[in-house]
matplotlib code that plots the C-alpha trace (Angstrom):
import matplotlib.pyplot as plt

x = [-8.3, -11.1, -12.8, -12.5, -14.2, -11.4, -12.8, -10.6, -7.9, -7.2, -6.1, -3.9, -2.2, -1.8, 0.1, 2.4, 3.0, 3.9, 6.7, 7.9, 8.1, 9.7, 12.4, 13.0, 13.4, 15.8, 17.8, 18.0, 18.9, 21.2, 24.7, 24.6, 24.1, 23.7, 26.6, 27.0, 29.2, 27.7, 29.1, 28.0, 29.8, 27.7, 24.6, 25.4, 26.1, 22.9, 20.5, 20.4, 19.4, 17.2, 15.3, 14.0, 12.7, 11.2, 9.4, 8.2, 6.6, 5.0, 3.6, 2.1, 0.6, -1.0, -2.3, -3.9, -5.4, -6.8, -8.4, -10.3, -11.2, -12.7, -14.8, -16.0, -16.8, -18.4, -20.2, -21.6, -19.7, -20.9, -19.2, -15.9, -16.3, -16.9, -13.9, -11.6, -12.6, -12.1, -8.7, -7.6, -8.6, -7.0, -3.8, -3.1, -1.6, 0.0, 1.8, 3.0, 4.4, 6.0, 7.6, 9.0, 10.4, 11.4, 13.3, 15.3, 15.8, 16.8, 20.1, 20.8, 20.4, 22.5, 25.5, 25.4, 24.3, 27.2, 26.7, 23.7, 23.7, 23.4, 21.1, 18.7, 18.8, 18.1, 15.4, 13.7, 13.6, 12.2, 9.4, 8.5, 8.4, 6.3, 3.7, 3.7, 2.3, 0.5, -1.4, -3.4, -4.0, -5.5, -7.5, -8.6, -9.8, -11.8, -13.6, -14.1, -14.7, -18.3, -17.7, -14.5, -16.3, -19.3, -17.1, -14.5, -16.5, -20.1, -22.9, -23.3, -20.0, -21.1, -21.5, -17.7, -17.4, -17.3, -14.7, -12.5, -12.8, -11.8, -8.9, -7.6, -6.9, -4.6, -3.2, -1.8, 0.7, 1.7, 4.6, 5.8, 5.8, 7.7, 10.4, 10.7, 11.2, 13.8, 15.9, 16.0, 17.1, 19.7, 21.1, 21.1, 18.6, 16.4, 16.1, 14.4, 12.3, 10.9, 10.3, 8.4, 6.2, 5.3, 4.4, 2.4, 0.4, -0.4, -1.7, -3.5, -5.3, -6.4, -7.9, -9.7, -11.3, -12.5, -13.6, -15.8, -18.2, -19.1, -19.6, -17.8, -17.2, -15.7, -13.5, -12.1, -11.7, -9.6, -7.4, -7.0, -6.2, -3.7, -2.0, -1.4, -0.1, 2.2, 3.5, 4.4, 6.1, 8.1, 9.1, 10.1, 12.7, 13.9, 14.2, 16.3, 18.8, 19.4, 18.5, 15.2, 12.5, 8.8, 7.9, 10.4, 9.1, 5.5, 6.5, 8.3, 5.3, 2.6, 2.7, 2.1, -0.9, -2.3, -2.0, -3.7, -6.6, -7.2, -7.2, -9.7, -12.0, -12.0, -12.8, -15.6, -17.1, -17.6, -19.9, -22.0, -22.5, -22.2, -25.0, -23.0, -23.2, -20.4, -18.1, -18.6, -18.3, -15.0, -13.5, -14.7, -13.4, -10.1, -9.5, -10.3, -8.2, -5.1, -5.3, -5.8, -3.1, -0.6, -1.4, -1.3, 1.9, 3.5, 2.1, 3.6, 6.8, 7.0, 10.5, 9.3, 8.5, 12.2, 13.3, 10.9, 12.2, 15.8, 14.8, 13.0, 15.9, 18.3, 16.1, 15.8, 19.6, 20.1, 17.8, 20.1, 17.4, 19.1, 22.2]
y = [-1.7, -1.4, -4.5, -3.0, 0.2, 2.7, 3.8, 6.1, 6.0, 2.5, 3.9, 6.5, 3.9, 1.6, 4.3, 5.1, 1.5, 0.6, 3.2, 2.1, -1.6, -0.8, 1.3, -1.4, -4.1, -1.9, -1.2, -4.9, -6.1, -3.2, -2.6, 1.1, 3.5, 7.3, 9.3, 13.0, 13.7, 16.0, 16.7, 19.8, 18.5, 15.4, 17.6, 19.7, 16.8, 15.0, 18.0, 18.9, 15.4, 14.6, 17.9, 17.4, 14.0, 15.4, 18.2, 15.7, 13.6, 16.6, 17.7, 14.2, 14.1, 17.5, 16.5, 13.3, 15.1, 17.9, 15.2, 13.8, 17.3, 18.1, 15.0, 15.9, 19.5, 18.8, 15.6, 13.8, 12.5, 9.0, 9.4, 10.3, 7.2, 4.9, 6.5, 6.2, 2.6, 1.7, 3.4, 1.5, -1.8, -1.1, 0.2, -2.8, -5.2, -2.3, -0.8, -4.1, -5.1, -1.6, -1.5, -5.0, -4.8, -1.2, -1.8, -4.6, -3.3, 0.3, -0.7, -3.3, -0.7, 1.9, -0.5, -0.4, 3.2, 4.0, 1.0, 1.8, -1.5, -3.6, -1.0, -1.3, -5.1, -5.1, -2.4, -4.4, -7.5, -5.5, -4.1, -7.5, -9.1, -6.3, -6.4, -10.2, -9.9, -6.6, -6.7, -9.9, -8.7, -5.3, -6.8, -9.6, -7.0, -5.2, -8.4, -9.8, -6.4, -7.2, -10.5, -9.1, -6.1, -8.1, -10.6, -8.3, -5.1, -6.3, -5.4, -1.8, -0.9, -2.3, 1.2, 1.4, -1.3, 1.0, 3.1, 0.1, -1.0, 2.4, 2.8, -0.6, 0.7, 3.4, 0.8, -1.2, 1.6, 2.5, 0.1, 1.0, 4.7, 4.0, 2.0, 4.7, 7.3, 5.1, 5.4, 9.2, 8.7, 6.1, 8.5, 11.3, 13.4, 14.3, 17.8, 16.3, 14.1, 17.3, 19.1, 16.2, 16.1, 19.7, 19.1, 16.0, 17.8, 20.7, 18.2, 16.3, 19.5, 20.2, 16.7, 17.2, 20.4, 18.8, 15.6, 17.6, 18.3, 14.6, 14.2, 11.8, 9.2, 11.8, 12.9, 9.4, 8.8, 12.0, 10.4, 7.3, 9.3, 11.4, 8.2, 7.0, 10.4, 10.4, 7.0, 8.2, 11.2, 9.2, 6.5, 9.0, 10.7, 7.6, 5.9, 8.7, 8.2, 4.5, 4.4, 2.5, 4.4, 4.3, 2.3, -0.4, -0.6, -1.0, -3.7, -5.6, -5.4, -6.2, -10.0, -9.5, -7.3, -9.8, -12.7, -10.7, -9.6, -13.3, -14.2, -11.4, -12.5, -16.0, -14.9, -12.7, -15.5, -17.5, -14.8, -15.2, -18.9, -19.9, -18.8, -18.9, -16.7, -14.3, -16.8, -19.4, -16.8, -15.5, -18.9, -20.0, -16.8, -16.9, -20.5, -20.0, -16.8, -18.5, -21.5, -19.4, -17.0, -19.8, -21.6, -18.4, -17.3, -20.7, -20.5, -17.0, -18.0, -14.9, -14.1, -13.3, -17.0, -17.9, -15.0, -16.1, -19.7, -18.5, -16.4, -19.4, -21.7, -19.1, -18.7, -22.5, -22.9, -20.1, -21.8, -24.8, -27.1, -27.2, -28.8]
z = [35.7, 33.1, 34.6, 38.1, 37.0, 36.6, 33.2, 31.1, 33.7, 32.5, 29.2, 30.8, 33.0, 30.0, 28.1, 31.0, 32.0, 28.4, 28.4, 31.8, 30.8, 27.5, 29.2, 31.8, 29.1, 27.1, 30.2, 30.9, 27.4, 26.4, 27.9, 27.0, 29.9, 29.8, 31.2, 32.2, 29.2, 26.6, 23.1, 21.3, 18.2, 18.2, 18.7, 15.7, 13.5, 14.4, 14.8, 11.1, 10.2, 13.2, 13.2, 9.7, 10.6, 13.8, 12.0, 9.3, 12.1, 13.7, 10.4, 9.8, 13.3, 12.8, 9.4, 10.7, 13.8, 11.5, 9.3, 12.4, 13.5, 10.1, 10.3, 13.8, 12.8, 9.4, 10.2, 13.2, 16.2, 15.1, 11.8, 13.6, 15.8, 12.8, 11.0, 14.0, 14.7, 11.0, 10.9, 14.1, 12.6, 9.3, 10.9, 13.1, 10.5, 8.5, 11.5, 12.8, 9.4, 8.9, 12.3, 12.2, 8.6, 9.0, 12.2, 10.6, 7.1, 7.9, 9.6, 6.9, 4.1, 6.1, 6.0, 2.1, 1.6, -0.7, -2.9, -5.1, -6.9, -3.7, -2.2, -5.1, -4.9, -1.2, -1.5, -4.2, -2.1, 0.9, -1.3, -2.6, 0.9, 2.2, -0.6, -0.5, 3.0, 3.0, -0.3, 0.5, 4.1, 2.9, 0.0, 2.3, 4.9, 2.2, 1.2, 4.7, 6.5, 7.5, 9.3, 10.9, 12.3, 13.4, 15.3, 16.7, 17.3, 17.3, 15.0, 16.2, 14.4, 11.0, 9.6, 9.7, 7.1, 4.1, 5.8, 6.4, 2.8, 1.5, 4.1, 3.1, -0.3, 1.2, 3.6, 0.7, 0.1, 3.7, 4.0, 0.5, 1.4, 4.6, 2.8, 0.1, 2.8, 4.4, 1.3, 1.8, 5.4, 4.5, 1.9, 4.6, 2.7, 5.6, 4.0, 1.0, 3.3, 5.0, 1.7, 0.3, 3.4, 2.9, -0.8, 0.0, 2.8, 0.5, -2.1, 0.6, 1.8, -1.8, -2.1, 1.3, 0.1, -3.1, -1.2, 1.2, -1.6, -1.6, 2.1, 4.5, 1.8, -0.5, 2.3, 2.8, -0.9, -1.0, 1.7, -0.5, -3.6, -1.6, -0.4, -4.0, -5.1, -2.1, -3.0, -6.5, -5.1, -2.6, -5.0, -7.7, -5.5, -3.7, -7.1, -8.5, -5.6, -6.4, -10.1, -9.5, -11.4, -10.5, -13.6, -12.8, -9.2, -10.3, -12.8, -10.1, -7.8, -10.4, -10.0, -6.2, -6.9, -9.5, -7.1, -4.3, -6.6, -7.6, -3.9, -3.1, -6.0, -4.7, -1.2, -2.5, -4.5, -1.2, 0.0, -3.1, -2.9, 0.7, 3.2, 6.4, 9.5, 10.3, 12.0, 9.3, 6.5, 7.9, 8.3, 4.8, 3.1, 5.0, 4.1, 0.4, 0.4, 1.9, -0.4, -3.5, -2.7, -2.0, -5.2, -7.4, -5.8, -6.6, -10.2, -10.7, -9.0, -6.8, -5.7, -2.2, -1.6, -2.0, 0.2, 2.9, 2.6, 3.1, 6.1, 7.6, 7.1, 8.6, 11.7, 12.0, 12.0, 14.5, 17.0, 16.9, 15.5, 12.1, 13.4]

ax = plt.figure().add_subplot(projection="3d")
ax.plot(x, y, z, "-o")
ax.set_aspect("equal")
plt.show()
């Protein structure tokens, strides 16, 4: 539709068609069908939990929209455009990882919600798997932001590169925050979930007010700092529920951060010594980053490698190829 000249209507139809296709696929693959029966008892039992999650989501959406509104009102429309494009590019890998892992792990954790020992072990494995993938992607995006933007978005979007690099620092924690909050939901503490959202948003607004004194970059830095504070808050309360304190979490994740930092340093060094164009630079940096990360991960004997190996073997057997 965009190619045929329908303009913004292409986006509207895309949103509607995505919902239609998703509904059709769910209807086809699921045996469940809605009926005319209605249970007020079920409504009462679910509303208390679900309403807290709903209000938390609304609060998050309002906060994010307000952040964009502040950029638009305080700065230029170009700054808002660069910020929005940077946020989209940074969010793609983060949201995919969060949705995929979150959709699989939440039901798994719910089945052992009353066994804190098993829940902690499962939770630790999930965190390590997430950062094993997310940390190198975000740090890699920071180092390779310029060629990525130049190739995917063209040179006119290069002013968004510093925004991407800053937002990638916040993106490193997004999946961790999501998993920490899942512990609260697994434990049925949606009331605490909502309370923490209010606290984090109040802190976030305070950081925004302070950041405005340093312009658009100060504002985005305030978003990054707020993300780290939010992680500490989420992990503190989720850790209390399963006896997994913040210090222990950070200690378990430290080797993954170290291997990712070594990878990022290796990729950055390529830019200093190899005079390639954007395509050549991106390919060179990505290759060096992948090889370095693999070797350092093996050297540090990261537990996530064994977990991924077990997952791969399980999937291989399920396809019938392992017989």
